[in-house]
C-alpha positions as CSV (number, residue, x, y, z in Angstrom):
1,M,-26.0,-59.2,21.3
2,L,-25.8,-57.6,17.9
3,M,-26.3,-53.8,17.6
4,D,-28.9,-52.5,15.3
5,K,-27.3,-51.0,12.3
6,I,-26.9,-47.0,11.9
7,R,-29.4,-45.8,9.4
8,I,-27.8,-43.4,7.2
9,S,-29.6,-41.2,4.4
10,A,-27.5,-39.4,1.7
11,V,-28.1,-37.5,-1.2
12,R,-28.3,-39.4,-4.6
13,Y,-26.7,-36.8,-6.6
14,A,-23.2,-36.9,-8.2
15,N,-21.9,-34.5,-5.7
16,T,-22.1,-37.2,-3.1
17,Y,-20.5,-40.0,-4.9
18,P,-17.2,-39.7,-2.9
19,F,-19.2,-40.1,0.5
20,I,-21.3,-42.9,-1.0
21,Y,-18.0,-44.6,-2.1
22,G,-16.5,-44.3,1.1
23,L,-19.4,-45.5,3.0
24,K,-19.7,-48.5,0.8
25,E,-16.0,-49.5,0.3
26,S,-14.7,-48.9,3.9
27,A,-15.2,-51.4,6.9
28,F,-17.7,-48.9,8.2
29,S,-20.3,-50.5,5.7
30,K,-20.9,-53.4,7.9
31,R,-22.3,-51.3,10.6
32,I,-24.7,-49.3,8.5
33,T,-27.8,-49.4,6.3
34,L,-27.7,-46.7,3.7
35,E,-30.5,-45.0,1.6
36,L,-30.0,-42.6,-1.2
37,D,-32.7,-39.9,-1.4
38,H,-33.4,-36.5,-2.6
39,P,-32.1,-33.7,-0.2
40,A,-35.6,-32.9,1.0
41,D,-36.3,-36.6,2.0
42,C,-32.9,-37.0,3.8
43,A,-34.1,-34.2,6.2
44,A,-37.6,-35.7,6.5
45,K,-36.2,-39.0,7.5
46,L,-34.1,-37.4,10.3
47,I,-37.0,-35.4,11.4
48,S,-39.4,-38.3,11.5
49,G,-36.9,-40.7,13.2
50,R,-36.5,-42.9,10.0
51,A,-32.7,-42.3,10.0
52,D,-30.0,-41.7,12.5
53,L,-27.4,-39.8,10.5
54,V,-28.0,-37.9,7.4
55,L,-26.5,-35.6,4.8
56,I,-29.1,-32.8,5.5
57,P,-29.6,-29.7,3.5
58,V,-28.6,-26.8,5.7
59,G,-31.8,-25.0,5.0
60,A,-33.7,-27.8,6.7
61,L,-31.7,-27.4,10.0
62,P,-34.2,-25.1,11.5
63,Q,-36.8,-27.8,11.4
64,L,-34.9,-29.8,13.9
65,K,-35.5,-29.2,17.5
66,D,-32.0,-30.4,18.5
67,Y,-29.2,-31.3,16.2
68,R,-25.4,-31.7,16.1
69,I,-23.4,-31.1,12.9
70,I,-21.0,-34.0,12.8
71,T,-17.9,-34.8,10.7
72,D,-15.3,-32.6,9.0
73,Y,-17.2,-32.9,5.7
74,C,-20.1,-31.3,3.7
75,I,-21.4,-30.5,0.1
76,G,-20.0,-26.9,-0.4
77,A,-18.7,-24.7,-3.2
78,N,-16.5,-21.8,-3.4
79,G,-17.9,-20.2,-6.6
80,H,-19.3,-22.0,-9.4
81,V,-21.0,-25.3,-8.3
82,K,-22.8,-25.8,-11.7
83,T,-25.8,-28.0,-10.1
84,V,-27.8,-25.4,-8.5
85,M,-29.1,-23.1,-11.2
86,L,-31.5,-20.4,-11.9
87,L,-32.4,-20.9,-15.6
88,F,-34.5,-18.6,-17.8
89,N,-35.2,-17.6,-21.3
90,C,-35.6,-13.9,-21.0
91,A,-33.6,-11.0,-19.7
92,F,-32.9,-11.3,-16.0
93,E,-34.7,-8.0,-15.5
94,E,-38.1,-9.5,-16.9
95,I,-38.2,-12.4,-14.5
96,D,-41.2,-12.0,-12.0
97,T,-42.0,-15.6,-11.3
98,I,-39.8,-18.4,-10.1
99,Y,-40.6,-22.1,-9.8
100,L,-38.8,-23.7,-7.0
101,D,-37.4,-27.3,-7.3
102,Y,-39.2,-29.4,-4.8
103,R,-36.3,-31.6,-4.1
104,S,-34.1,-29.1,-2.0
105,R,-35.1,-26.7,0.8
106,T,-31.6,-25.0,0.8
107,S,-31.6,-24.1,-2.8
108,V,-35.1,-22.8,-2.6
109,N,-34.2,-20.7,0.6
110,L,-30.9,-19.7,-1.1
111,V,-32.8,-18.1,-4.2
112,K,-35.1,-16.3,-1.7
113,V,-32.3,-14.7,0.2
114,L,-30.6,-13.6,-3.1
115,A,-33.6,-12.1,-4.4
116,K,-34.2,-10.1,-1.2
117,N,-30.8,-9.0,-0.5
118,L,-28.8,-9.1,-3.8
119,W,-31.1,-8.8,-6.8
120,K,-33.7,-6.5,-5.0
121,K,-36.5,-8.2,-6.8
122,N,-40.1,-8.9,-6.0
123,I,-40.7,-12.3,-7.0
124,S,-44.0,-14.6,-7.2
125,W,-42.7,-17.9,-5.9
126,K,-44.4,-21.1,-7.2
127,N,-43.9,-24.6,-5.9
128,T,-43.4,-27.7,-7.9
129,S,-43.7,-31.3,-7.4
130,E,-42.8,-34.7,-9.0
131,G,-43.6,-34.8,-12.6
132,F,-43.2,-30.9,-13.0
133,D,-42.1,-29.9,-16.5
134,F,-39.1,-27.8,-15.7
135,L,-38.5,-27.1,-19.6
136,N,-42.0,-25.6,-20.2
137,I,-42.0,-22.1,-18.7
138,K,-43.1,-18.8,-20.0
139,C,-40.6,-15.8,-21.0
140,N,-41.1,-14.0,-17.7
141,E,-40.5,-17.1,-15.6
142,A,-37.5,-18.8,-14.3
143,V,-36.7,-22.2,-12.5
144,V,-34.5,-23.2,-9.7
145,L,-33.1,-26.6,-10.7
146,I,-30.8,-28.7,-8.6
147,G,-28.6,-31.9,-9.2
148,D,-27.4,-33.8,-12.0
149,Q,-30.1,-32.6,-14.3
150,C,-28.6,-29.2,-14.5
151,F,-25.9,-30.6,-16.9
152,E,-28.8,-32.0,-19.1
153,F,-31.3,-29.0,-18.9
154,E,-29.0,-26.1,-18.9
155,K,-28.6,-26.2,-22.7
156,H,-32.3,-25.9,-23.3
157,Y,-32.3,-22.4,-21.7
158,K,-31.0,-19.1,-23.1
159,N,-29.7,-17.9,-19.7
160,G,-28.7,-19.2,-16.3
161,L,-27.2,-18.0,-13.0
162,D,-25.1,-20.4,-10.7
163,L,-26.7,-19.7,-7.2
164,S,-23.5,-20.7,-5.5
165,M,-21.6,-17.9,-7.5
166,E,-24.4,-15.4,-6.8
167,W,-23.9,-16.1,-2.9
168,K,-20.2,-15.6,-3.5
169,K,-20.9,-12.1,-5.2
170,F,-23.1,-11.3,-2.4
171,T,-20.9,-12.3,0.5
172,G,-17.5,-13.1,-0.7
173,L,-17.7,-16.6,0.9
174,P,-18.2,-20.0,-0.1
175,F,-21.5,-21.8,0.4
176,V,-22.6,-25.0,2.1
177,F,-25.7,-26.9,0.7
178,A,-25.6,-29.9,3.0
179,C,-23.8,-31.2,6.1
180,W,-23.8,-34.3,8.1
181,A,-26.1,-34.1,11.0
182,T,-28.0,-36.1,13.7
183,N,-30.4,-35.7,16.4
184,R,-29.6,-38.7,18.2
185,D,-27.1,-39.7,20.9
186,I,-24.3,-41.1,18.6
187,E,-21.2,-42.5,20.1
188,D,-18.0,-40.5,19.3
189,S,-16.5,-43.8,18.0
190,V,-19.1,-44.1,15.5
191,I,-18.5,-40.4,14.2
192,V,-14.8,-41.2,13.9
193,E,-15.4,-44.1,11.8
194,L,-17.9,-42.1,9.7
195,N,-15.2,-39.4,9.2
196,S,-12.7,-42.0,8.2
197,A,-15.2,-43.7,5.7
198,L,-16.0,-40.1,4.2
199,Q,-12.3,-39.3,3.8
200,T,-11.7,-42.5,1.9
201,G,-14.0,-41.2,-0.9
202,V,-13.0,-37.5,-0.7
203,T,-9.2,-38.5,-1.0
204,N,-9.8,-41.1,-3.8
205,I,-11.6,-39.3,-6.6
206,D,-10.1,-41.2,-9.4
207,K,-11.4,-44.4,-7.9
208,V,-14.8,-42.7,-7.3
209,V,-15.1,-41.6,-10.9
210,K,-14.3,-45.1,-12.1
211,Y,-16.6,-46.8,-9.5
212,F,-19.6,-44.5,-10.9
213,S,-18.6,-44.5,-14.5
214,D,-21.7,-46.0,-15.8
215,L,-24.2,-44.0,-13.6
216,G,-26.0,-40.8,-14.2
217,P,-25.5,-38.0,-17.0
218,I,-22.1,-36.8,-15.3
219,R,-19.3,-39.2,-16.2
220,G,-15.5,-39.5,-17.1
221,N,-13.3,-36.2,-17.1
222,I,-16.5,-34.2,-16.7
223,L,-17.4,-35.7,-13.5
224,Y,-13.7,-35.6,-12.3
225,D,-13.5,-31.9,-13.0
226,Y,-17.0,-31.4,-11.2
227,L,-15.9,-33.2,-8.0
228,T,-12.4,-31.6,-7.8
229,K,-13.1,-28.1,-9.1
230,N,-16.8,-27.2,-8.3
231,I,-17.4,-29.2,-5.1
232,D,-15.7,-28.3,-2.0
233,F,-16.1,-31.2,0.6
234,Q,-14.2,-29.8,3.6
235,L,-16.3,-28.4,6.5
236,N,-13.7,-25.9,8.1
237,D,-14.3,-23.2,10.4
238,E,-15.2,-20.8,7.6
239,K,-17.8,-22.9,6.3
240,R,-19.3,-23.5,9.8
241,K,-19.6,-19.7,10.1
242,V,-21.3,-19.7,6.7
243,I,-23.8,-22.0,7.8
244,N,-24.8,-19.7,10.7
245,L,-24.8,-16.6,8.5
246,F,-27.2,-18.4,6.1
247,L,-29.4,-19.4,8.8
248,S,-29.4,-15.9,10.1
249,Y,-30.6,-14.6,6.6
250,L,-33.4,-17.2,6.7
251,N,-34.5,-15.9,10.0
252,N,-34.7,-12.4,8.5
253,L,-36.3,-13.8,5.5
254,N,-39.2,-15.3,7.5
255,A,-39.5,-12.2,10.0
């Protein structure tokens, strides 16, 4: 009897290219169905039961009743990440309204944590949806923008703050944007295979860059530098503690 394939949802952005490469180019590909989604949709699929394993934004973890963080890999950064930005056209002190990118709960929560604890600013928060014009904002406003579009849109703004770097200033620590998690009973052997597949991508960035050379706004040497200098894929003990720290700030934020 054939086993059902494992349903995996992963982020569609360039920071996930090594993971996608590993999942598609390893033997593990025969055991899975892979869908590429916005970060918020990855979380929704796990919560609703439409996926078994997901690369989930850490800000969405509290929505899960039971979950297990699996694999030794994540989407993290230790300083500038370049693809999670606060963009604006005025002096930072003049910002009183921030539009929130609908595609990532983690980045939305991160900017709120920073506003309360680092910047000490009272902000009017505005949600966005698909079709929102991120380039058309007033002088006293700012936008949180995530993903590959940051490379395209940043030049249209006078000023910007890298939210990963702001977290580094605040805590002295790296940040974790997304991790692999499940709320299912997954066999340990499957997790071992998943880890191996992810390792295939993370340790072959040259091949990853070539594989995705014709996709998206980030290509060639810029993509290589981004994946090797801005994204930190290792989920070590320090980053696991960072996840717990960030979640504790979220609890205080919502208290």
